[in-house]
Each structure stands twice: as structure tokens, then as C-alpha cells.
C-alpha positions as CSV (number, residue, x, y, z in Angstrom):
1,M,142.8,271.7,79.6
2,Q,143.4,275.4,79.2
3,L,144.2,275.9,82.9
4,R,146.7,273.0,82.8
5,K,148.3,274.5,79.7
6,L,148.5,277.9,81.4
7,S,149.9,276.2,84.6
8,R,152.8,274.7,82.5
9,G,153.4,277.9,80.8
10,L,153.6,280.0,84.0
11,K,155.9,277.6,85.7
12,A,158.3,277.7,82.7
13,A,158.1,281.5,82.4
14,Y,158.6,282.3,86.1
15,R,161.1,279.5,86.8
16,G,160.8,279.6,90.6
17,S,161.3,283.4,90.9
18,D,159.7,285.7,93.4
19,V,156.8,286.8,91.2
20,H,155.1,288.8,94.0
21,G,158.4,290.8,94.4
22,R,158.8,291.2,90.6
23,V,155.3,292.7,90.3
24,K,155.9,295.0,93.2
25,R,159.1,296.2,91.6
26,F,157.5,296.6,88.2
27,D,154.7,298.7,89.8
28,G,157.5,301.2,90.9
29,W,159.1,301.6,87.6
30,M,157.9,305.2,87.1
31,D,159.4,306.2,90.5
32,R,162.7,304.8,89.4
33,E,162.5,306.6,86.1
34,R,161.9,309.9,87.9
35,V,165.0,309.3,90.0
36,E,167.0,308.7,86.8
37,K,165.7,312.0,85.3
38,A,167.0,313.7,88.4
39,G,170.4,312.3,87.7
40,L,170.6,310.3,90.9
41,A,170.6,306.7,89.5
42,G,170.6,304.6,86.4
43,Y,167.4,303.4,84.8
44,D,167.0,301.0,81.8
45,H,163.5,301.2,80.3
46,T,164.3,298.3,78.0
47,E,164.6,296.1,81.1
48,T,161.2,297.4,82.4
49,V,159.6,296.5,79.1
50,R,161.2,293.1,79.1
51,E,160.0,292.4,82.6
52,Y,156.4,293.5,81.7
53,Y,156.3,290.9,78.9
54,D,158.1,288.2,80.9
55,L,155.5,288.5,83.6
56,C,152.4,289.0,81.5
57,S,152.7,287.1,78.2
58,E,151.3,283.8,79.4
59,F,148.2,285.5,80.8
60,M,148.0,287.7,77.7
61,E,147.9,284.7,75.5
62,F,145.3,283.0,77.7
63,G,143.0,286.0,77.5
64,W,143.8,287.5,74.1
65,G,145.2,284.7,71.9
66,E,148.5,284.2,70.1
67,S,148.3,287.6,68.4
68,L,148.9,290.1,71.3
69,H,147.7,293.2,69.5
70,F,144.5,295.3,69.0
71,A,142.6,295.4,65.7
72,P,139.7,297.4,64.2
73,L,136.6,295.5,65.3
74,S,133.4,294.7,63.4
75,P,130.1,293.6,65.0
76,R,130.0,290.7,62.6
77,E,133.4,289.3,63.6
78,S,135.0,287.7,66.6
79,L,138.1,289.4,68.0
80,E,140.2,286.6,66.5
81,D,138.7,287.1,63.0
82,S,139.2,290.9,63.3
83,K,142.9,290.4,64.1
84,I,143.3,288.1,61.1
85,R,141.6,290.7,58.8
86,H,144.0,293.4,60.2
87,Q,147.0,291.2,59.6
88,R,145.9,290.6,56.0
89,L,145.6,294.3,55.5
90,M,149.2,294.7,56.6
91,I,150.3,291.9,54.3
92,A,148.6,293.6,51.4
93,K,150.0,297.1,52.2
94,L,153.5,295.7,52.4
95,E,153.1,293.9,49.1
96,L,154.8,290.8,50.4
97,C,155.9,288.3,47.9
98,E,157.3,284.7,48.2
99,G,161.0,284.7,48.7
100,M,161.3,288.0,50.5
101,T,163.1,288.3,53.9
102,V,161.1,290.4,56.5
103,I,162.0,291.7,59.9
104,D,159.4,291.5,62.6
105,V,160.4,294.2,65.1
106,G,159.2,293.1,68.6
107,C,157.8,289.8,67.4
108,G,156.2,288.8,70.8
109,I,155.1,285.2,70.6
110,G,154.8,285.3,66.9
111,G,151.1,285.4,66.1
112,P,151.4,287.8,63.1
113,M,154.6,286.2,62.1
114,R,153.0,282.8,61.5
115,R,150.2,284.4,59.4
116,V,152.8,286.3,57.3
117,I,154.7,283.1,56.6
118,R,151.7,281.0,55.8
119,E,150.0,283.5,53.5
120,A,152.9,285.3,51.9
121,G,155.6,282.6,51.8
122,V,158.3,285.0,53.2
123,R,161.2,284.3,55.5
124,V,161.0,286.2,58.8
125,V,163.6,287.4,61.4
126,G,161.9,288.0,64.8
127,V,163.5,290.6,67.0
128,N,162.6,290.6,70.7
129,S,164.3,291.5,74.0
130,S,162.2,289.0,76.0
131,E,163.8,285.6,75.8
132,I,160.7,284.2,77.5
133,Q,158.6,285.4,74.5
134,L,161.2,284.2,72.0
135,E,161.2,280.7,73.5
136,K,157.4,280.6,73.3
137,A,157.5,281.9,69.7
138,K,160.0,279.1,68.8
139,S,157.8,276.5,70.4
140,L,154.6,277.7,68.6
141,N,156.5,278.0,65.3
142,T,157.7,274.4,65.6
143,E,154.2,273.2,66.4
144,A,152.9,275.0,63.3
145,G,155.7,273.5,61.2
146,L,157.1,276.9,60.3
147,D,160.3,276.9,62.3
148,H,162.4,276.5,59.2
149,M,161.2,279.9,57.9
150,V,162.2,281.9,61.0
151,D,165.4,283.2,62.5
152,Y,165.6,285.0,65.8
153,F,167.4,288.0,67.2
154,A,167.5,288.2,71.0
155,G,168.0,291.8,71.8
156,S,166.7,295.3,71.7
157,F,165.5,296.8,68.4
158,M,167.3,300.0,69.6
159,D,170.6,298.3,68.8
160,M,170.6,295.5,66.2
161,G,174.3,296.0,65.5
162,T,175.0,292.4,64.5
163,I,172.4,292.7,61.7
164,A,174.0,294.1,58.5
165,D,172.8,297.3,56.8
166,D,170.2,296.9,54.0
167,A,169.3,293.3,55.0
168,F,165.5,293.1,54.7
169,D,163.0,293.5,51.9
170,R,160.3,294.6,54.2
171,G,159.6,295.3,57.9
172,Y,156.8,295.6,60.4
173,A,156.4,296.7,64.0
174,I,153.1,296.0,65.7
175,E,152.7,297.7,69.1
176,S,156.4,297.5,69.8
177,T,158.1,300.8,68.9
178,C,155.6,302.5,71.3
179,H,157.9,301.1,74.0
180,A,161.0,302.8,72.5
181,P,162.8,305.2,74.9
182,D,163.8,307.2,71.8
183,K,161.3,306.7,68.9
184,A,163.4,308.5,66.2
185,G,166.3,306.3,67.3
186,A,164.3,303.2,67.0
187,F,163.1,304.1,63.5
188,A,166.6,305.0,62.5
189,E,167.8,301.5,63.4
190,I,165.0,299.9,61.5
191,Y,165.7,302.2,58.6
192,R,169.3,301.0,58.6
193,V,168.5,297.3,58.3
194,L,165.9,297.8,55.5
195,K,166.9,297.7,51.9
196,P,166.5,300.9,49.8
197,G,163.0,300.8,48.4
198,A,161.7,298.7,51.3
199,L,158.3,299.3,52.8
200,F,157.8,299.4,56.6
201,W,154.4,299.0,58.4
202,G,153.9,300.1,62.0
203,Q,151.1,300.1,64.5
204,E,151.6,302.6,67.3
205,M,149.9,303.4,70.6
206,C,149.2,307.2,70.5
207,M,147.4,310.0,72.3
208,T,144.7,311.5,70.0
209,D,144.1,315.1,69.1
210,K,141.6,315.2,72.0
211,F,144.4,314.9,74.5
212,D,145.0,318.2,76.3
213,P,148.3,318.1,78.3
214,N,147.0,320.9,80.5
215,D,144.0,318.9,81.6
216,D,144.6,317.1,84.9
217,R,142.1,314.4,84.1
218,H,143.8,313.8,80.7
219,R,147.2,313.6,82.3
220,A,146.0,311.1,84.8
221,V,144.6,308.9,82.0
222,K,147.9,309.1,80.2
223,R,149.9,308.3,83.4
224,D,147.8,305.2,84.1
225,L,148.3,304.0,80.6
226,M,152.1,304.6,80.7
227,Q,152.3,302.8,84.1
228,G,150.3,299.7,83.1
229,I,151.8,299.2,79.6
230,A,155.4,300.1,80.4
231,L,155.4,303.1,78.1
232,K,158.1,305.7,78.9
233,D,155.9,308.2,77.0
234,I,152.9,308.1,74.6
235,A,153.5,310.0,71.4
236,T,150.9,311.9,69.4
237,M,150.3,310.8,65.9
238,D,152.2,313.9,64.5
239,E,155.1,313.0,66.7
240,V,155.2,309.5,65.2
241,N,155.2,310.9,61.7
242,R,158.0,313.4,62.6
243,A,160.1,310.6,64.1
244,L,159.7,308.5,60.9
245,E,160.8,311.5,58.8
246,T,163.7,312.3,61.0
247,A,164.9,308.7,60.5
248,G,164.7,309.2,56.8
249,F,161.4,307.4,56.0
250,Q,158.9,308.8,53.6
251,V,155.4,308.4,55.1
252,I,153.1,307.0,52.4
253,E,149.9,306.8,54.5
254,A,149.0,307.0,58.1
255,K,145.7,306.9,60.0
256,D,144.0,305.9,63.2
257,R,142.3,302.6,62.1
258,A,140.2,302.7,65.2
259,I,138.1,305.1,63.2
260,E,136.7,303.3,60.2
261,E,135.3,305.2,57.3
262,K,132.7,302.7,56.1
263,G,130.1,300.6,57.9
264,P,129.3,300.0,61.6
265,T,132.2,299.4,63.9
266,T,132.8,298.2,67.5
267,P,135.1,300.2,69.8
268,W,138.5,298.7,70.0
269,Y,138.3,298.4,73.8
270,Q,135.0,296.7,73.9
271,P,136.3,293.2,74.6
272,M,137.8,294.5,77.8
273,E,134.5,296.3,78.8
274,T,131.7,293.9,78.0
275,R,130.9,290.7,76.0
276,G,128.8,292.9,73.7
277,K,127.5,291.7,70.4
278,T,130.9,290.6,69.0
279,V,130.9,286.9,68.3
280,G,133.2,284.8,70.5
281,N,134.1,287.5,73.0
282,A,135.5,285.6,76.1
283,L,133.9,286.4,79.5
284,R,137.4,286.3,81.0
285,R,138.3,289.6,79.2
286,T,135.5,291.6,80.9
287,P,135.8,293.3,84.3
288,L,133.7,290.6,86.0
289,G,135.7,287.9,84.3
290,R,139.0,289.4,85.2
291,K,138.0,289.9,88.9
292,A,136.8,286.3,89.0
293,F,140.0,285.1,87.5
294,I,142.0,286.9,90.2
295,G,140.2,284.7,92.7
296,T,140.7,281.6,90.6
297,S,144.4,282.3,90.4
298,R,144.7,282.6,94.2
299,L,143.0,279.3,94.5
300,A,145.3,277.8,91.9
301,E,148.3,279.2,93.8
302,A,147.1,277.5,97.0
303,L,146.7,274.2,95.2
304,G,150.2,274.5,93.6
305,M,148.8,274.8,90.1
306,F,150.1,278.4,89.6
307,P,153.3,279.8,91.0
308,K,153.0,282.1,94.0
309,G,152.4,285.7,92.9
310,S,150.5,284.7,89.7
311,A,147.3,286.5,91.0
312,D,149.3,289.7,91.4
313,V,150.1,289.5,87.6
314,V,146.4,289.1,86.9
315,G,145.7,292.1,89.1
316,L,148.3,294.1,87.1
317,L,146.6,293.2,83.8
318,D,143.2,294.0,85.2
319,R,144.4,297.5,86.1
320,T,146.0,297.9,82.7
321,A,142.7,296.9,81.0
322,E,140.9,299.5,83.0
323,A,143.4,302.1,81.8
324,Y,142.9,301.0,78.2
325,V,139.1,301.3,78.5
326,A,139.3,304.7,80.3
327,G,141.6,306.1,77.5
328,G,139.5,304.6,74.8
329,K,136.1,305.8,76.1
330,A,137.4,309.3,76.6
331,G,138.7,309.3,73.1
332,L,142.2,310.3,74.3
333,F,144.1,307.2,73.3
334,T,144.3,304.8,70.4
335,P,146.4,301.6,69.9
336,L,145.6,301.6,66.2
337,Y,147.6,304.4,64.6
338,C,148.9,302.5,61.6
339,F,151.4,303.8,59.0
340,L,153.1,302.7,55.9
341,A,156.5,304.2,55.2
342,L,159.1,303.8,52.5
343,K,162.9,303.8,52.7
344,P,163.7,305.8,49.5
345,L,165.9,304.5,46.8
């Protein structure tokens, strides 16, 4: 049943395109960016990010669920329950109330959006440059009976010019502004569309204080992460705070929530390393499961179930998972730098 659903999703997302060629081109994005830095050709990082999600979202959902983000993990919880707990923390920190209008910056396929609507009764505008993801979000919102509570903006959060100033009571960005080619510029545009007094929650991918830019091994880990996740750079936590303040935000609180202060925790990258003790961890997220699924995908291609080139996408995601684990185990990288900021009155 799950493979049939994935088959339908892949065929709809790829639409007969040359998936093998698209993956090969994506793999070369850093070379194209270096050429652009030399002033020899144009390069649009927003297009690279869009292609990453257009290629990978169906497989991401298959392996990770509808909420395509990391969460602080507990040995007593499944990955899915940990993500719900994390989303509820965001809802509480934002002080969401029924009747508010909220912007979801980089909404993906809408997993957090649906929880926010169900539990807080707010209306949401989802912003996303990937029309493939927006179509999936619309479909899932309709299935959940929540489509009447959502509007959509198809475009980059770097330029939301058709959205009026001071339009939203609250905002959140979960693992989206890490893709911004200009972080201060992204935060400035989000600042513009929020009302004075509005709260803004963000979850950023960051290099930690352990990262040494003069260490060759550290630079290699960072480069592999940038390559696999389509990140033009990876900011430090201090750089995120400075970008927020440059945009005009007041940072109320900010911390790496991968490091919990109370009770036993599970490393955030554990689901991609081993089944471990966490309840419900899927085998297909582990290295063995990912390698086996590459073979399954090749067989599914041969049988016409998956579009040609699908196994290349699984291979891309496998390499990205290895980069996540390497960065996490070395303590150099966190996807859980969470902040709460205020647009002053």
C-alpha cells in the first residue's frame, strides 16, 4: 500500500522528466555557484533549493512523515511523537489564539501547519517556492478537512511583494530560512509582513561553537552538509541572532534544543544512524534500510512502478543522511537552533 502511494506521488511529482539528469545537475550546484562567484555566469540558489525539494519531497515523506523537520528526541517517544511535542512547544511560545492569521514561511507539505490549525484555531498562509510541495500541501489539507483555513503564496520568501505590510499576527519558519541566500534579507522581508508586536518562531540549521573554520575536517563536514541539503552557507548561532537584529527583531530567547537541560535525551540524528531504543523508528531510515531501498527503487524502476532515476534520488538522500550523522556525531552541526523573536511596537 505504501509503495503504491509512493509510486503515484513520484509519477505526479516528476511528470515524465529526466530525473537522472536532474539529480546529476543538482549534484553540481556548488560548482555552478563557484562560477557565479567568479562573475562568469548567473546562478539562482532559490532554483537549486526548489529543485532539491521537488526531487526529494515524496521520498522524505515516505521516510520521515508529513512533518519534514527535526525535533528534540526522547527515549520514551517515537520520532513522530517527538515532532508533535516540538510543534506544541512552538504553538505555546507563539501564544497562538483562535482568530489569528499566521504566516508559515517555507511551509513544505504542511505537517506543522495542520497541527497549528487544529490545536490553535488560527488561519495560515503557507509560503513556498516549490509548487510540487504546495500541491501536496493542498491535497493533504483537503484530506484533513482544513483547506478552508489555509491560503497559499507560491514564491520565494525573499520577495513577498504582493503581501501587504503588517499583515500577520504571528509567523514561523521551520528549517526554511537556513536556505536563504541572504539571511538578514529574508528576516527583513518576514519582519515587513508581520504586525508590530507580532512574535516570530524560527528553527535554523547552524554550525555549533565547536566548528573551527581552519580545520580541514570541519570544513569537509560543512561542505558535505551544504551540498546535500542545498544550503548556500551554514550560519553560526550568533550569525542568526545578528541577522534577526539587523532586520529589526528583538530576540527574546534562543537556544540549541538538541541540548536538553533535563532528563535523558536521544541524539537528533539517531533515527538516521540506528533503530536504537526510540519507539517506532523505521528501519528504512537507517543506513542498512536506505541502502536496501536503493535496490528496491531500482527494481521498482525496472517494473515501471517508479519513474526512471528514482533510485538516484534515494542515493542523494542517503548521502545527505550520512552528512547529517557525521555533523551531529562530531558536534559541529545542529538543525535545532530555535529562537523566539518580537517585532517591536
